[in-house]
C-alpha positions, 0 to 999 in steps of 0.5 A: 509525502502527500500529493507530491509535497513533503509533509514531514518525518515522524517517529513511528513509535510516537505517532498515533494511528489517528495522527497518521491518518490526519497527515495522510488526508491533509485534514484533521480526522477524529476517532469517531470518523473512522469506520471500517467495513473489513470483515475480520472474521475471514481468515487471511492465511491463504496466499492468493498471489506470491512473488519472490525476486521478480525482475523485469530488466529496466522495469521492475527489480526484486519484487517480493510480496504476498497477497492473501485471500480477501485482501485488497491491494493498491499501488500508490506512487508518483507518475513514473514511479513504476506502479503500472509496471508492477501491475502489468508484471503481476498480471502478465501484460508486460 
């Protein structure tokens, strides 16, 4: 799904990373266009935030995740899918 439109179903075992990126972006991406600025020398073993079975009745159900030090996390979804509720729950504003 991209921008609320069904794009297709694909077998992960047969889908190359570059093809997945092209489908996500909605345009052809070539190998040389991909650039990463992630510093892979930083160890990602220290857990910064960890949740287990977090539930807010009617809002969030059974949220389990861990975010390691140095990771950047984004929440994506359609309007009304619960992105804001998860963020509000994690940061105590709910």
